[in-house]
SERO-4910 file (N, C-alpha, C, O; in steps of 0.05 Angstrom, whole numbers):
BEGIN
 pado doro    nc1    nc2    nc3   cac1   cac2   cac3    cc1    cc2    cc3    oc1    oc2    oc3
  Met    A    130    242    436    152    255    422    152    285    427    131    296    432
  Ser    A    175    297    425    177    326    431    171    343    406    172    333    383
  Glu    A    164    368    411    161    387    389    186    390    373    186    394    349
  His    A    209    388    388    235    389    374    238    367    354    248    371    332
  Ser    A    230    342    361    233    320    343    214    323    319    222    316    297
  Leu    A    190    333    324    172    338    302    183    359    282    180    355    258
  Thr    A    194    380    293    206    400    276    229    389    260    232    394    236
  Ala    A    246    373    273    268    360    259    258    341    237    270    339    216
  Ala    A    236    327    243    225    308    223    215    323    199    220    315    176
  Arg    A    201    345    203    191    361    180    214    372    164    212    373    139
  Thr    A    235    380    177    259    390    162    271    368    146    279    372    123
  Leu    A    273    344    157    285    321    143    268    314    118    279    309     97
  Leu    A    241    314    122    224    307    100    224    327     77    218    320     54
  Ala    A    232    351     83    234    371     61    257    364     42    255    371     19
  Ser    A    277    349     52    299    341     35    296    312     26    308    304      6
  His    A    282    296     41    279    267     36    250    260     37    241    248     57
  Pro    A    234    266     17    205    262     18    197    233     20    212    215     13
  Ile    A    174    229     31    162    202     32    153    193      4    141    208    -11
  Ile    A    160    168     -2    147    154    -24    128    133    -11    138    114      1
  Asp    A    102    138    -14     83    120     -1     74     99    -21     67    105    -44
  Gly    A     73     74    -11     67     51    -30     39     46    -36     33     31    -55
  His    A     19     58    -21     -8     50    -26    -28     70    -14    -27     75     10
  Asn    A    -45     81    -31    -66    100    -22    -90     95    -39    -89     94    -64
  Asp    A   -114     91    -26   -139     84    -40   -157    108    -46   -181    104    -49
  Leu    A   -146    131    -48   -162    155    -55   -179    151    -80   -202    159    -81
  Pro    A   -168    139   -102   -184    136   -126   -211    121   -121   -231    129   -131
  Tyr    A   -210    100   -105   -234     85    -99   -253    102    -81   -277    101    -84
  Ala    A   -241    117    -63   -257    134    -46   -272    155    -63   -295    161    -58
  Leu    A   -259    165    -84   -272    185   -102   -295    171   -117   -315    184   -122
  Arg    A   -291    146   -124   -313    132   -137   -337    130   -118   -360    135   -126
  Glu    A   -332    122    -93   -354    118    -74   -367    144    -66   -391    146    -63
  Leu    A   -351    166    -63   -362    191    -53   -376    207    -74   -398    217    -69
  Val    A   -364    209    -98   -374    229   -118   -374    218   -146   -376    233   -165
  Asn    A   -371    191   -149   -370    179   -175   -350    193   -193   -355    199   -217
  Tyr    A   -327    198   -182   -304    210   -196   -307    239   -205   -292    249   -222
  Asp    A   -327    253   -193   -331    281   -201   -312    299   -185   -317    305   -162
  Leu    A   -290    307   -197   -270    322   -183   -279    351   -179   -267    366   -163
  Asp    A   -300    360   -192   -312    386   -185   -327    384   -159   -327    403   -143
  Ala    A   -338    361   -154   -354    358   -129   -336    353   -105   -344    357    -82
  Tyr    A   -312    344   -109   -293    338    -87   -265    347    -96   -251    332   -109
  Asp    A   -258    371    -88   -234    384    -97   -211    375    -79   -208    386    -57
  Ile    A   -194    356    -88   -172    347    -72   -149    367    -70   -130    363    -55
  Gly    A   -152    389    -85   -132    411    -82   -136    427    -57   -119    444    -50
  Gln    A   -159    423    -43   -164    437    -18   -166    417      4   -169    393      0
  Arg    A   -163    427     29   -165    409     52   -194    398     54   -213    413     52
  Gln    A   -195    372     57   -221    358     57   -225    343     83   -205    339     98
  Ser    A   -250    335     89   -255    321    114   -266    293    111   -266    278    130
  Arg    A   -274    285     87   -286    259     83   -266    238     73   -274    215     70
  Thr    A   -242    245     69   -220    226     62   -196    231     79   -194    252     93
  His    A   -178    212     79   -153    216     93   -133    233     77   -112    240     88
  Thr    A   -139    238     52   -120    248     33   -130    272     17   -153    272      8
  Asp    A   -113    292     15   -116    313     -5    -89    325    -10    -70    318      5
  Leu    A    -86    342    -29    -59    353    -36    -48    370    -14    -23    371    -10
  Val    A    -65    384      1    -55    401     23    -42    384     44    -20    390     52
  Arg    A    -56    363     53    -45    346     74    -22    328     65     -4    322     80
  Leu    A    -21    321     39      2    307     29     27    324     32     48    314     40
  Ala    A     24    349     25     47    368     28     55    371     57     79    372     64
  Glu    A     35    374     75     41    377    103     55    352    114     71    354    132
  Gly    A     48    329    103     60    304    112     87    298    100    100    278    108
  Gly    A     97    314     82    123    310     70    122    287     49    143    275     44
  Val    A     99    282     38     97    261     18    104    272    -10     92    292    -19
  Gly    A    124    261    -22    134    271    -48    127    253    -71    128    262    -94
  Ala    A    119    228    -65    111    210    -86     90    191    -75     93    181    -52
  Gln    A     69    186    -90     47    169    -81     40    148   -102     35    154   -125
  Phe    A     41    123    -94     29    102   -110     -1    102   -104    -10     94    -82
  Trp    A    -17    110   -124    -46    109   -121    -55     81   -128    -48     70   -148
  Ser    A    -71     69   -110    -82     43   -115   -105     46   -134   -125     60   -129
  Val    A   -104     32   -157   -127     30   -175   -140      4   -169   -136    -16   -182
  Phe    A   -157      5   -149   -169    -18   -136   -198    -22   -142   -213     -2   -145
  Val    A   -206    -47   -146   -235    -54   -146   -238    -78   -128   -219    -94   -125
  Pro    A   -261    -81   -115   -265   -103    -96   -260   -130   -108   -265   -135   -132
  Ala    A   -249   -148    -92   -242   -175   -101   -266   -191   -111   -263   -209   -127
  Gly    A   -290   -184   -101   -314   -198   -109   -323   -191   -137   -340   -205   -149
  Trp    A   -312   -170   -149   -318   -163   -176   -301   -181   -194   -278   -187   -188
  Ala    A   -312   -188   -217   -297   -207   -234   -302   -200   -263   -319   -184   -270
  Gly    A   -285   -212   -281   -288   -209   -309   -289   -181   -319   -273   -164   -310
  Glu    A   -307   -175   -338   -307   -149   -350   -313   -127   -330   -303   -105   -332
  Arg    A   -330   -133   -310   -336   -112   -290   -310   -103   -276   -306    -79   -272
  Ala    A   -293   -122   -268   -269   -115   -254   -250   -100   -272   -238    -80   -264
  Val    A   -247   -109   -297   -229    -95   -316   -238    -67   -321   -223    -48   -320
  Thr    A   -264    -64   -327   -275    -37   -333   -271    -18   -310   -262      5   -314
  Ala    A   -277    -27   -286   -275    -10   -263   -246     -3   -257   -240     19   -248
  Thr    A   -228    -21   -262   -199    -15   -258   -190      7   -278   -175     25   -270
  Phe    A   -199      5   -302   -192     26   -322   -205     53   -314   -193     74   -320
  Glu    A   -228     52   -302   -240     77   -292   -222     89   -269   -219    113   -267
  Gln    A   -211     72   -253   -193     81   -232   -168     94   -244   -159    114   -235
  Ile    A   -157     81   -264   -134     92   -278   -141    119   -290   -125    138   -288
  Asp    A   -164    121   -301   -173    146   -313   -174    169   -293   -166    191   -299
  Val    A   -184    163   -269   -187    185   -249   -159    195   -240   -156    218   -234
  Val    A   -139    177   -239   -112    186   -232   -102    204   -254    -89    225   -248
  His    A   -107    197   -279    -99    215   -301   -114    242   -298   -102    263   -303
  Gln    A   -140    241   -292   -155    266   -288   -143    283   -266   -141    307   -269
  Met    A   -135    271   -244   -124    285   -221    -99    300   -230    -95    324   -224
  Ala    A    -81    286   -245    -56    299   -254    -62    322   -273    -49    342   -272
  Ala    A    -82    318   -291    -88    339   -310   -101    363   -297    -97    385   -306
  Arg    A   -115    358   -275   -129    380   -261   -110    397   -245   -115    421   -242
  Tyr    A    -89    386   -235    -70    400   -217    -42    399   -229    -24    389   -215
  Pro    A    -37    408   -253    -11    405   -266     12    419   -252     35    412   -256
  Asp    A      5    440   -236     26    454   -222     33    441   -196     52    449   -182
  Arg    A     18    419   -188     23    407   -162     28    377   -163     39    366   -144
  Met    A     21    364   -185     26    336   -187     31    328   -216     22    342   -234
  Val    A     45    306   -220     52    297   -247     53    266   -247     63    254   -227
  Leu    A     44    253   -268     46    225   -270     75    216   -272     92    230   -285
  Ala    A     82    194   -260    109    184   -260    109    153   -262     89    140   -255
  Arg    A    131    142   -273    134    113   -275    161    104   -264    164     82   -253
  Thr    A    181    121   -268    209    113   -264    222    130   -242    211    150   -233
  Glu    A    245    120   -233    261    136   -214    266    164   -225    264    184   -211
  Ala    A    274    166   -251    280    192   -263    255    210   -262    257    234   -257
  Asp    A    232    198   -267    207    214   -266    202    226   -238    195    249   -235
  Val    A    207    209   -218    202    218   -190    221    241   -184    213    261   -173
  Arg    A    246    237   -190    266    258   -183    261    283   -199    265    305   -188
  Arg    A    251    281   -223    244    305   -239    221    319   -226    221    344   -224
  Ala    A    201    304   -217    178    317   -204    187    332   -179    177    354   -174
  Trp    A    205    321   -164    215    334   -140    230    360   -147    227    380   -133
  Arg    A    246    359   -168    260    384   -176    240    406   -184    245    429   -180
  Glu    A    217    397   -194    196    416   -203    177    423   -180    159    439   -184
  Gly    A    182    412   -156    165    418   -133    137    405   -135    118    417   -125
  Lys    A    135    382   -149    109    369   -153    108    341   -140    129    329   -135
  Leu    A     84    333   -134     79    306   -124     81    286   -148     67    290   -168
  Ala    A     98    266   -146    100    245   -166     78    225   -161     76    214   -140
  Ser    A     61    221   -182     38    204   -179     43    178   -195     45    179   -220
  Leu    A     45    156   -181     48    130   -193     23    113   -188      6    122   -172
  Met    A     20     91   -201     -4     75   -198      3     45   -193     23     35   -204
  Gly    A    -14     32   -177    -11      3   -173    -39     -9   -174    -57      0   -161
  Ala    A    -42    -31   -189    -67    -45   -191    -68    -66   -168    -51    -83   -167
  Glu    A    -89    -63   -151    -90    -80   -127   -107   -104   -132   -131   -104   -127
  Gly    A    -95   -126   -140   -109   -151   -143   -108   -162   -171   -116   -148   -190
  Gly    A    -99   -187   -174    -97   -199   -200   -124   -203   -214   -125   -207   -238
  His    A   -146   -202   -198   -173   -204   -211   -177   -181   -231   -194   -184   -249
  Ser    A   -163   -159   -228   -167   -136   -246   -157   -141   -274   -164   -126   -292
  Ile    A   -141   -162   -279   -132   -168   -306   -148   -190   -319   -145   -196   -343
  Asp    A   -166   -203   -304   -183   -224   -314   -167   -246   -329   -175   -255   -350
  Ser    A   -145   -254   -316   -127   -275   -327   -119   -269   -356   -117   -287   -372
  Ser    A   -114   -243   -362   -107   -235   -389    -81   -219   -390    -80   -197   -378
  Leu    A    -60   -230   -402    -36   -214   -405    -39   -190   -422    -27   -169   -417
  Pro    A    -56   -191   -444    -60   -166   -459    -73   -144   -442    -66   -120   -445
  Val    A    -91   -151   -423   -102   -130   -405    -80   -119   -388    -78    -95   -383
  Leu    A    -62   -136   -378    -40   -127   -362    -23   -108   -378    -14    -87   -368
  Arg    A    -17   -114   -403     -1    -97   -420    -14    -70   -425     -1    -49   -426
  Ala    A    -41    -71   -428    -55    -45   -432    -53    -28   -407    -50     -3   -409
  Met    A    -55    -40   -384    -52    -25   -359    -24    -12   -357    -21     11   -349
  Cys    A     -5    -28   -365     23    -18   -364     26      6   -383     39     26   -376
  Ser    A     13      5   -406     16     26   -426      4     52   -415     11     74   -424
  Leu    A    -15     50   -396    -27     74   -384    -13     83   -358    -22    102   -345
  Gly    A      8     70   -351     25     79   -329     23     63   -304     35     71   -284
  Val    A      8     41   -303      7     25   -279     34     12   -274     45     -1   -292
  Lys    A     45     16   -250     72      8   -244     74    -18   -229     95    -31   -231
  Tyr    A     54    -25   -213     56    -51   -200     29    -65   -202      8    -53   -205
  Leu    A     30    -92   -200      6   -108   -197      8   -124   -171     27   -139   -168
  Thr    A    -11   -120   -153    -14   -137   -130    -26   -163   -139    -48   -163   -151
  Leu    A    -13   -186   -135    -21   -210   -148    -49   -220   -140    -64   -231   -157
  Thr    A    -57   -215   -115    -84   -221   -107    -94   -198    -89    -78   -181    -80
  His    A   -120   -197    -84   -131   -181    -62   -140   -201    -41   -124   -219    -34
  Asn    A   -164   -198    -30   -172   -215     -8   -181   -243    -16   -183   -261      1
  Asp    A   -186   -247    -42   -194   -274    -52   -172   -285    -70   -157   -270    -82
  Asn    A   -171   -311    -71   -154   -324    -91   -162   -315   -119   -185   -308   -124
  Val    A   -143   -316   -137   -148   -314   -166   -142   -342   -178   -129   -358   -164
  Pro    A   -150   -347   -202   -146   -374   -213   -116   -383   -214   -110   -406   -217
  Trp    A    -98   -363   -211    -70   -370   -214    -53   -363   -190    -28   -366   -191
  Ala    A    -65   -354   -168    -49   -347   -144    -67   -348   -119    -90   -341   -120
  Asp    A    -55   -357    -97    -69   -358    -72    -66   -332    -56    -45   -320    -56
  Ser    A    -88   -324    -43    -88   -300    -26    -82   -308      3    -87   -331     11
  Ala    A    -73   -289     18    -68   -294     47    -93   -298     62    -93   -311     83
  Thr    A   -116   -287     52   -141   -287     68   -162   -305     55   -186   -301     60
  Asp    A   -153   -324     39   -172   -344     28   -160   -372     34   -138   -374     42
  Glu    A   -176   -392     29   -167   -419     33   -148   -427     11   -154   -423    -13
  Pro    A   -124   -438     17   -105   -444     -5   -116   -465    -23   -128   -485    -15
  Val    A   -111   -461    -49   -120   -479    -70    -96   -490    -85    -94   -514    -91
  Leu    A    -78   -472    -93    -56   -479   -110    -30   -485    -94    -12   -498   -105
  Gly    A    -29   -475    -69     -3   -477    -55     17   -456    -65     41   -461    -63
  Gly    A      7   -433    -75     24   -412    -85     15   -403   -112     -8   -395   -116
  Leu    A     33   -405   -132     27   -397   -160     24   -422   -177     37   -443   -172
  Asn    A      7   -421   -197      8   -442   -218     25   -433   -242     37   -412   -240
  Asp    A     25   -448   -263     42   -441   -286     35   -413   -297     52   -398   -304
  Phe    A      8   -407   -299      1   -381   -310     10   -359   -290     18   -337   -299
  Gly    A      8   -364   -264     17   -344   -244     47   -338   -248     55   -315   -245
  Arg    A     62   -359   -253     91   -354   -258     95   -338   -284    113   -322   -286
  Glu    A     78   -343   -304     79   -328   -328     73   -298   -323     85   -281   -335
  Val    A     53   -293   -306     46   -265   -299     71   -252   -287     77   -229   -294
  Val    A     84   -265   -268    108   -253   -256    129   -247   -277    141   -226   -277
  Arg    A    134   -266   -295    154   -261   -316    146   -238   -334    163   -223   -343
  Glu    A    120   -236   -340    111   -214   -357    113   -187   -343    120   -168   -355
  Leu    A    108   -187   -317    112   -162   -302    141   -154   -303    147   -130   -307
  Asn    A    160   -173   -300    188   -167   -303    194   -155   -331    209   -136   -333
  Arg    A    183   -168   -351    189   -159   -379    179   -131   -383    191   -115   -397
  Leu    A    155   -125   -372    143    -99   -375    156    -77   -357    149    -54   -359
  Arg    A    174    -86   -340    186    -68   -320    166    -57   -301    168    -35   -290
  Met    A    145    -73   -296    126    -68   -274    136    -83   -249    151   -103   -251
  Leu    A    128    -74   -226    136    -86   -201    116   -108   -193     92   -105   -196
  Val    A    127   -130   -182    110   -151   -171    105   -143   -142    123   -141   -126
  Asp    A     79   -139   -135     71   -132   -108     60   -156    -94     41   -169   -103
  Leu    A     73   -163    -71     66   -187    -56     50   -182    -31     46   -200    -15
  Ser    A     40   -157    -27     20   -154     -6     -5   -169    -13    -11   -173    -37
  His    A    -19   -178      6    -45   -193      4    -41   -222     -4    -60   -237     -1
  Val    A    -18   -231    -13    -16   -259    -22     -7   -277      0      3   -268     21
  Ser    A    -12   -303     -3     -4   -322     17     26   -325     19     40   -318     -1
  Pro    A     36   -334     41     65   -339     43     76   -357     21     98   -352     11
  Asp    A     61   -377     13     71   -394     -9     72   -380    -35     90   -384    -51
  Thr    A     52   -362    -40     53   -346    -64     77   -327    -63     90   -323    -84
  Met    A     82   -315    -40    106   -298    -37    131   -314    -45    147   -304    -61
  Arg    A    134   -338    -34    158   -354    -39    160   -362    -68    182   -361    -80
  Asp    A    138   -370    -80    138   -377   -109    146   -353   -126    162   -356   -145
  Ala    A    134   -330   -121    140   -307   -137    169   -298   -134    182   -291   -154
  Leu    A    180   -300   -110    208   -293   -105    226   -312   -120    248   -305   -128
  Ala    A    218   -337   -123    234   -357   -137    234   -352   -167    253   -360   -181
  Val    A    213   -339   -177    210   -335   -206    221   -309   -215    234   -307   -236
  Thr    A    217   -288   -199    223   -261   -209    252   -256   -214    270   -267   -200
  Ser    A    258   -240   -234    285   -232   -240    290   -203   -232    311   -192   -238
  Ala    A    270   -191   -219    272   -163   -210    263   -160   -181    249   -178   -171
  Pro    A    270   -139   -168    261   -135   -140    231   -133   -138    217   -123   -156
  Val    A    220   -144   -117    191   -143   -111    186   -120    -91    204   -109    -79
  Val    A    160   -114    -88    152    -97    -66    129   -110    -51    114   -126    -62
  Phe    A    127   -103    -25    103   -107    -10     92    -78     -6    103    -63     10
  Ser    A     71    -71    -21     63    -43    -22     51    -33      5     52    -10     11
  His    A     39    -52     20     27    -44     46     24    -69     63      3    -80     65
  Ser    A     46    -77     76     47   -100     94     66    -94    117     85    -79    114
  Ser    A     60   -107    140     78   -104    163     90   -131    170     89   -149    154
  Ala    A    102   -133    194    118   -156    201    101   -176    218     90   -168    238
  Arg    A    100   -201    208     83   -221    222     94   -228    249     79   -235    267
  Ala    A    120   -226    253    132   -232    279    124   -212    301    124   -218    324
  Val    A    116   -188    292    108   -167    311     78   -168    315     69   -163    338
  Cys    A     63   -173    295     34   -176    296     26   -199    279     30   -199    254
  Asp    A     15   -220    291     10   -245    277    -15   -245    261    -34   -260    266
  His    A    -15   -228    241    -38   -226    222    -29   -238    196     -7   -235    187
  Val    A    -48   -253    183    -40   -267    158    -33   -248    136    -20   -256    116
  Arg    A    -40   -222    138    -32   -203    117     -4   -193    120      7   -180    102
  Asn    A      9   -200    142     37   -191    146     57   -211    135     50   -233    127
  Val    A     82   -203    135    103   -218    121    119   -234    141    130   -223    160
  Pro    A    121   -261    137    137   -277    155    167   -271    153    176   -261    133
  Asp    A    181   -276    175    210   -270    175    226   -284    154    244   -273    143
  Asp    A    218   -310    147    234   -323    127    232   -309    100    251   -309     84
  Val    A    209   -297     94    206   -282     69    220   -256     71    234   -248     52
  Leu    A    218   -242     93    233   -217     97    263   -222     93    277   -205     81
  Gly    A    272   -245    102    300   -251    100    310   -254     72    334   -252     67
  Thr    A    292   -260     53    300   -263     25    303   -236     10    314   -236    -12
  Leu    A    293   -215     22    292   -189      7    320   -179      2    324   -165    -18
  Ala    A    339   -184     19    366   -175     14    377   -187    -12    390   -173    -28
  Gly    A    372   -212    -17    381   -225    -42    365   -216    -66    376   -214    -88
  Asn    A    340   -210    -62    322   -201    -84    325   -172    -90    323   -164   -113
  Gly    A    331   -156    -70    333   -127    -73    307   -112    -68    306    -87    -71
  Gly    A    286   -126    -60    260   -114    -57    256    -98    -31    275    -96    -15
  Val    A    232    -88    -27    225    -70     -5    198    -78      7    179    -82     -7
  Cys    A    197    -81     34    172    -84     48    164    -57     59    178    -45     75
  Met    A    141    -47     49    132    -20     56    112    -23     79     89    -31     75
  Val    A    120    -17    103    105    -21    127     79     -5    126     79     19    120
  Thr    A     57    -19    133     31     -6    132     21      2    160     32     -6    180
  Phe    A      1     19    160     -9     30    186    -36     18    194    -46     26    215
  Val    A    -47      0    179    -73    -12    186    -72    -24    214    -55    -41    219
  Pro    A    -89    -14    232    -85    -22    260    -85    -52    266    -69    -61    282
  Tyr    A   -102    -68    252   -102    -96    258    -79   -111    245    -76   -135    248
  Phe    A    -62    -97    229    -37   -109    220    -14    -99    237      9   -109    235
  Val    A    -19    -79    255      2    -66    270      1    -75    300     22    -80    312
  Ser    A    -23    -77    311    -27    -82    340    -40   -109    345    -59   -115    332
  Glu    A    -29   -124    364    -41   -150    371    -69   -146    383    -87   -162    378
  Asp    A    -73   -124    398   -100   -119    409   -120   -113    386   -142   -123    387
  Cys    A   -111    -98    367   -129    -92    344   -134   -117    327   -156   -121    317
  Arg    A   -113   -134    325   -117   -159    310   -137   -177    323   -155   -188    310
  Ala    A   -135   -179    350   -154   -196    365   -183   -185    362   -202   -200    359
  Tyr    A   -186   -159    362   -212   -147    358   -223   -154    330   -246   -161    327
  Ala    A   -205   -152    310   -213   -159    283   -222   -189    281   -240   -196    267
  Asp    A   -208   -206    296   -216   -234    297   -244   -238    308   -259   -255    299
  Glu    A   -250   -222    329   -277   -223    340   -298   -214    320   -320   -226    318
  Val    A   -292   -194    304   -310   -185    283   -313   -207    262   -336   -212    253
  Thr    A   -292   -220    255   -293   -242    236   -312   -264    246   -328   -275    231
  Ala    A   -309   -271    271   -326   -292    283   -356   -283    280   -373   -300    274
  Gln    A   -362   -258    286   -390   -249    283   -399   -250    254   -422   -258    249
  Met    A   -382   -243    236   -389   -244    208   -395   -272    199   -415   -277    184
  Leu    A   -379   -291    208   -384   -319    201   -410   -329    212   -425   -344    199
  Glu    A   -417   -320    237   -443   -328    249   -466   -317    232   -487   -330    231
  Arg    A   -462   -294    220   -483   -281    204   -483   -291    175   -500   -283    159
  Gly    A   -464   -308    168   -462   -318    141   -451   -298    121   -457   -299     97
  Glu    A   -436   -279    131   -425   -258    114   -397   -266    103   -384   -283    114
  Asn    A   -390   -254     80   -365   -260     67   -343   -244     82   -342   -219     79
  Val    A   -326   -258     96   -306   -244    113   -284   -231     96   -269   -215    106
  Arg    A   -282   -238     70   -262   -227     53   -273   -203     37   -258   -190     22
  Asp    A   -298   -197     40   -310   -174     26   -303   -149     42   -312   -145     65
  Trp    A   -287   -132     30   -277   -108     44   -299    -90     54   -298    -81     77
  Gln    A   -319    -85     38   -341    -67     46   -357    -80     68   -366    -66     87
  Ala    A   -362   -106     66   -378   -120     87   -362   -119    114   -374   -117    135
  Arg    A   -336   -122    112   -320   -121    136   -321    -94    149   -324    -92    174
  Met    A   -319    -73    134   -321    -46    145   -348    -42    159   -349    -30    181
  Ala    A   -369    -52    147   -395    -49    160   -397    -66    186   -409    -57    205
  Ala    A   -385    -89    186   -385   -106    209   -369    -94    232   -377    -96    255
  Ile    A   -347    -82    226   -331    -68    247   -347    -46    259   -347    -43    284
  Ala    A   -360    -30    243   -377     -8    253   -399    -19    271   -406     -7    291
  Arg    A   -412    -41    262   -434    -52    277   -424    -63    304   -438    -59    324
  Tyr    A   -400    -75    304   -390    -86    329   -383    -64    349   -388    -66    373
  Ala    A   -371    -42    338   -364    -19    355   -389     -7    367   -390      2    390
  Asp    A   -410     -5    351   -435      7    360   -449    -11    381   -467     -1    396
  Ser    A   -442    -36    382   -454    -54    402   -443    -52    430   -451    -66    448
  Gly    A   -424    -33    433   -412    -29    460   -385    -42    463   -375    -44    486
  Lys    A   -373    -50    441   -346    -61    442   -327    -41    429   -321    -43    405
  Pro    A   -316    -22    445   -299     -1    433   -274    -13    420   -263    -33    430
  Arg    A   -266     -1    399   -242    -11    385   -217     -2    399   -215     21    407
  Pro    A   -198    -20    402   -172    -12    412   -157      5    391   -164      4    368
  Ala    A   -138     20    400   -123     38    382    -94     28    379    -82     19    398
  Ala    A    -84     31    355    -55     27    350    -40     53    355    -53     74    356
  Thr    A    -14     51    357      2     75    363     24     79    343     32     60    328
  Val    A     35    103    342     58    108    325     82     91    333     96     81    316
  Ala    A     85     87    359    107     70    369    105     42    358    125     29    352
  Gln    A     81     31    357     78      4    346     85      2    317     97    -17    308
  Val    A     77     23    301     85     24    273    116     24    271    128     10    255
  Ala    A    128     40    288    158     41    289    170     14    296    191      8    285
  Asp    A    157     -1    313    167    -28    320    168    -45    295    187    -61    291
  His    A    148    -43    278    147    -59    253    170    -49    234    184    -66    222
  Val    A    173    -23    232    195    -13    215    221    -24    224    238    -32    208
  Glu    A    226    -23    250    252    -32    261    255    -62    258    277    -72    253
  His    A    233    -78    260    236   -107    256    242   -113    227    260   -130    222
  Val    A    229   -100    208    235   -105    180    264    -98    174    279   -112    160
  Arg    A    273    -76    186    301    -68    183    320    -89    194    340    -96    181
  Glu    A    313    -99    217    331   -119    230    333   -145    214    354   -156    211
  Val    A    310   -154    203    310   -180    190    318   -178    160    333   -194    150
  Ala    A    307   -158    146    312   -155    118    336   -137    112    350   -141     92
  Gly    A    341   -118    129    363    -99    124    352    -71    119    330    -68    109
  Leu    A    368    -51    125    359    -23    122    350    -17     94    332     -1     90
  Ala    A    363    -29     74    358    -23     46    331    -34     36    324    -31     13
  His    A    317    -48     54    293    -63     45    268    -57     61    250    -73     63
  Val    A    267    -32     71    243    -24     87    234      3     76    250     21     69
  Gly    A    207      6     74    195     30     65    168     34     79    163     22    100
  Leu    A    151     51     68    126     58     81    103     57     61    105     67     38
  Gly    A     80     45     69     56     43     52     32     45     70     21     25     78
  Gly    A     23     69     76      3     74     97    -24     61     93    -36     53    113
  Asp    A    -33     57     68    -60     47     63    -82     68     71   -103     60     80
  Tyr    A    -75     93     68    -95    114     73   -119    111     53   -115    104     30
  Asp    A   -142    117     63   -168    115     49   -174     86     41   -192     81     25
  Gly    A   -159     67     52   -165     39     48   -174     25     73   -179      1     73
  Cys    A   -175     40     95   -185     29    121   -199     51    136   -195     75    130
  Asp    A   -215     44    155   -231     64    169   -220     73    195   -233     89    209
  Gln    A   -197     63    203   -185     71    228   -155     70    224   -144     53    209
  Leu    A   -140     89    237   -111     90    234    -99     95    262   -114    103    280
  Pro    A    -73     90    265    -61     94    292    -63    123    301    -64    142    285
  Val    A    -65    126    327    -66    153    339    -40    168    331    -18    159    335
  Gly    A    -44    191    319    -22    207    309    -17    204    280     -2    220    268
  Leu    A    -29    183    268    -25    178    239    -53    178    225    -57    162    207
  Glu    A    -71    195    234    -99    193    225   -103    201    196   -123    194    184
  Asp    A    -85    216    185    -87    223    156    -59    226    145    -39    223    160
  Val    A    -57    233    120    -30    234    107    -12    256    117     12    256    110
  Ala    A    -23    274    133     -6    295    145     10    284    168     27    298    180
  Gly    A      5    259    176     17    248    201     45    237    198     57    231    219
  Tyr    A     56    235    174     82    222    171    104    233    189    121    218    199
  Pro    A    105    260    193    126    270    211    126    258    239    147    256    251
  Ala    A    102    250    249    102    237    275    117    211    276    131    205    295
  Leu    A    115    195    254    130    170    253    160    176    250    176    163    263
  Ile    A    167    195    234    196    202    231    207    213    257    230    207    264
  Ala    A    191    228    271    200    239    297    205    216    317    224    216    332
  Glu    A    187    196    317    190    172    334    217    158    328    231    150    346
  Leu    A    223    155    302    248    142    294    272    159    301    293    149    307
  Leu    A    269    185    298    291    203    307    297    199    337    320    199    345
  Asp    A    275    197    352    279    192    381    292    165    387    304    161    408
  Arg    A    290    147    367    303    121    370    331    120    358    343     99    354
  Arg    A    341    144    351    368    148    343    373    139    314    396    133    306
  Trp    A    352    140    297    357    136    269    371    161    258    365    183    266
  Ser    A    391    156    241    406    179    229    391    190    204    372    177    194
  Glu    A    399    213    195    387    224    171    390    205    147    371    202    132
  Ala    A    413    193    143    418    175    121    400    150    123    389    141    103
  Glu    A    396    140    147    379    117    151    350    124    145    335    108    133
  Leu    A    341    147    154    314    156    149    309    162    119    288    157    109
  Ala    A    330    172    106    327    177     77    323    151     62    308    150     43
  Ala    A    336    130     71    332    104     58    303     95     62    291     85     43
  Leu    A    293     98     86    266     90     92    245    106     76    227     95     65
  Thr    A    248    132     76    227    149     65    225    147     35    204    150     24
  Gly    A    248    142     21    245    142     -8    268    129    -23    263    117    -44
  Glu    A    292    130    -13    315    121    -29    313     91    -35    321     82    -57
  Asn    A    303     75    -17    301     46    -22    282     41    -45    287     24    -62
  Val    A    259     55    -46    240     50    -67    251     62    -93    246     50   -114
  Leu    A    265     84    -92    277     94   -117    297     74   -129    299     72   -153
  Arg    A    311     60   -111    329     40   -121    314     17   -135    322      8   -157
  Val    A    292      9   -123    276    -12   -136    265     -3   -163    266    -18   -182
  Leu    A    256     22   -164    246     32   -190    269     33   -211    264     27   -234
  Ala    A    292     41   -202    315     41   -221    323     13   -230    328      9   -253
  Asp    A    322     -6   -211    329    -33   -219    308    -45   -237    315    -62   -255
  Ala    A    283    -38   -233    262    -48   -251    263    -36   -279    255    -49   -298
  Gly    A    273    -12   -281    276      1   -306    253     20   -313    253     32   -335
***
């Protein structure tokens, strides 16, 4: 891409900021400094995470869904407690930088933050295990500002099948459908990233509000189980929802997906849990160190996913969810949150108009927030 396209992209993002669907900085803060924001000042440029407030501004990010994530292997009280700790650190972040970021839940909150020149901070709970099959826990999370619930993470929950686990229910059971209805009632978003295609279909049949895929790409472009099949993408026009294309290389590139499959095979040989996120990160590093260099994904490949979702679901149903600080490798040119202009420049080179890019960067998600209430 040319320097001219990058300049044009930055100019466009100044008027039409990115709303990103998924960022795991809260969990990174847990791992790095046990939530000590004095020890890791996100108000300054940092090197141990993909994210800080300086680079978010450079990337044109105007609203961020922070993932309040705990590993899928955690269960019961441990998962619930750790999720509330994640919620707490997002509140701490907003309180620490009141001139630069503000908590948000609604479309009006996001637009108000932008008028004030602040980053709108929203939250999404990544994985139904975090509610321990309890609607009162879900309601408590909602009361603290959590705006979406991802129905599963890498493992099944008792009421919903995950994309990366063996199917048990064939989608949702009765309690899973109750969770979807309660999310609708609470005006929280149903997030269908990580869930099996049958869970996607069941949730779409139950929900009375638009859904989101907070960080998923197109399965027809890269055949990874975490991506969204075309028949599901095709229902988004009727539902009103948005698929927020992610940057995770093995969801973006077939070469990267094949490499991940090789890592999975090695993990199985070693008797490791292939759905354990931390174990997988260690296995990838071990495989790379063994002399098997990792292939790289590209900005152009991410753009291919964006264009495919647009083609199948419609322009009104595509967004962006990078999954920064949730993976250890990103496409060349999108290595941290400052990289968004590179993707917008690629789409400008593909003749996307300002109005089309505004829909992608934020207006589609703002519509979903408005429809959810």
